[in-house]
N, C-alpha and C positions, 0 to 999 in steps of 0.2 A: 441683791442676787437672790433672794429670797422671792422677790416678785417676778423673775426670770423665769423662776422653776413653776412657779404657780401657771404663768402662760404657758410652757411648755406641755406641763400635765394636762392642761386643756386643750392644746392645741389639734388638731382633726390633721393637719398635714404640713410637713415639711417648710422651714422658709428660711428667711436671711441671719436669724439668731436662733433655727430650733433645726435639730437635726434627729431623724431616727436610726440607728445603726446598730447592725449585729456584731461588730466585730469595731475594736480600736484601731485608730488613724491618726497620726499626729498632723497631717494636713488638716482633716477635718476642725482640729482643736483649731490650727492658726488661722484656718480659715474664719472661723468666727472673732475670733480674736481681734482681726483685722477687722472684723466688721463690724467691731462695736462690744464683742461679746453676746454671750448666750448660752443655750445648753445644748447639751447632747442625752438624750436619752437612749441606754444600751436594755438589753436583754439582760436580766438576771442572772449574774454568776459570768458576766462578760470581764477579763483581766485589763488595768487600766495603768498604760505607763507612767506613774505618775514622775519620776524622775524625766524624761522625755517633758515633759510639761512644766516642771521647773527647771529644766534647763535655758527654756527662753522668759524666767523668771515672771510667769505669768499668776497671775490670782486664781484660783482654782478651788473647787469647792465638792467634794463625792459624799451621795446620798443615797438611801436606800428609798424609794417613793415606791407608788401603785398611780398605775395609767390604766382607764376602763378595766379594774377588777385584775389588772397583771400586775406583779411586782417588776421593777425596775431598776436600775442604776441611772441614777441622775449625776451628770458632770458638768458643772455650771463654770463658767468663765468669763474673767474678768478683760476688760478691752485694753488691747496692747496699749504702750505707750507710744510706742514708734513701730510703721509697718515693720512685721516680722519677715524676714525671708529665710525661705527651710530650700534646701538642696537650690539655690539660684534662682529661686522661683516668690513670690507674694503672691500668696494663694485669698483669696476671698469666697464668699458667698454671691453666688449668682441663682436667686431663688434657692432651689432644696439642692445645690449643688457647689462642692467645692472646686473653684476653678482657676487660673492664672488670671490675676488681677491685670485691667488696659489702664491706659492714660486717666480716663473719667473717676475710675476705683481708686488708683493712688490720690489723686486729686482731692477725690470725698474724705479719703483716710485724712490726710495732711489739715484738710480745712476744720475736721472736727477735733482734731486736738488744739489748733489755732483758737478757734472757740472756745475750748475747754480752758487754755490759758489767759484768754484775754477775759473769760467768767471770772476766772478767779483772781484777777485781778481786779475788775471790777468791785467784787464783791469786799479784795480790803480796802478799797478806798472809802468805798461805805462806812467798812467798820473804822475807817478812823474819822473820814467825817462825822459821823455819832460820837465820836469818843467827845469827852468833855476837852480833853486837851485840844483838841483839834478846832474846836471851835474860836472864831476870832483870834489864830496864831496867824501868822504873818511867814509865808516859807522866805529863805533868806536864797540870795545869787549863790550860786556856783561859780565855780574859777571861770564858765566857759563866758565869754563877754556876748554869747548870742542867747545866753537863757533869759527867760522874762518871769520875774519875782510875781508872783499871786498873791491872796488872801485868801484864807479858805474859812467862810463866813457862814452863819446861819441866818442867812438873809436874801428871801428871793427877791428883793428887788436889785441885787447885785447883777453882773454880767455874769454867764456860766461859761464855764469853758468845759467841753465834753470831746471826749474820743469821738473820732468820724467811724461810723459802721458802716465799711464798703459794701457790704452784703445788701443793705438796703440803696447807698446812692448809685451803685453798680453794678444790680442784680444779674445780668445777663455774662454767661462763660460765652465761649463760640459757639456750641451747638446750641444752646438755649438762643443766641441772638441770632444767628440765621434760622431758626425754627420762627421766633417771635416776625423778625422780616418776611419771610415766605406767607404770613398769616396774614400779614399788612399789604403786601404786594406780590399776591399769587400768580402774576402772570410772570412776575422776573424771578427765575429759580437759581439763585446765587448760592454759590459752593465754600469751601474752604479756601482754594485758590482768589477766589475771589475779594472774599475780605483780608486776606495776607496783602494781595494787591494793594487796596484802599489803603491800608494800614502805613505801608511804605510811601506809598507815593506823595498822601495827603498828611505823611507824618502825626498817625493817629497817637501813635503811643506818646507822644511829648504833651499831649495835650489832658492832664489832670482829669478837666471835667467831660473826658469823652471815655478813657481808659485808665485801670489801675493794673501794676503787676504786684500782689503780696511778696511777701517773703519766701512763703514756702506752696503758696498754691497757685494756680493756672490765673492768664490775663481775667480782666473782669470788665464789663462794659455797661454803660451808662445809659439810660433811657434816653438822654439827651442824644447819645452816639448813634441810637436807634432811629429816633426822629429826623437826625441830622442824613442818615442812611437815606431812609425811605424820599424824605423831599430832595436828595440829589437823582435817585433812581426814576423820579418822576418828573423833573425837571428836565433829567438829559436820559434817556433811551441809551447812550452811549457809555453811561459813564463809567460802568465797569468793565468795558469792552476797553476801554481807552485808558484804564489804570493798569488793565490786565499787559496793554502790549507798553506800558511807561517802565513796567516794572519789568518786564522783560529784556526790553535794552540795559534798564541799568542795570542786570546779573550780567550782560553778555559785555557791559563796558560801553555800549557804542551811543 
């Protein structure tokens, strides 16, 4: 939090994680927490409702500071562990404004949490592997008949088992995929419905090398799928219109 405070005190303008306010509004606190945490700077003497912040279980700190030679009150806010809903709305920061979240904002919140959990898991694995008890220790089979026993060893010659990082293997979400396609095929302007039609007609979601649906995030697509889309569009000028027609018939049951 100290590093966040230093950035806020040197900031020239508001941003996603820095706000300058003349009065306290819990909406701004929630928005910054949902955005990953940050700092709100108030004019000296502004009353801060500590109980309202504690109600959401947020980590926070209130400090007296000086910005541009003037005394201020700094409220540092930790990241929300799960999206906070205030009066039925999930607020986030859009630049310098606290506004209701859209679908992409919610996906970003969930993705940040998934990455944090994944990072903690990988750190725990590293600690186990580096520990003396883990070296050359055989992992017993579980009660599951599908379980695969492995041996954890300190030997670079043995085969490695790694977690799949879908952010690398499937780097595109829908908006990013459409933008990448338009960049490669500028004369074919496809939209979300075109992609939806192709997914259903060609059963894209059943091909893990093309698409991946995480437990909490939005669907992600691979470079291989983008290449396939581009290839189909270049081979067949009617590829997307045919997919739309076929998908329309399927929805109507004809």
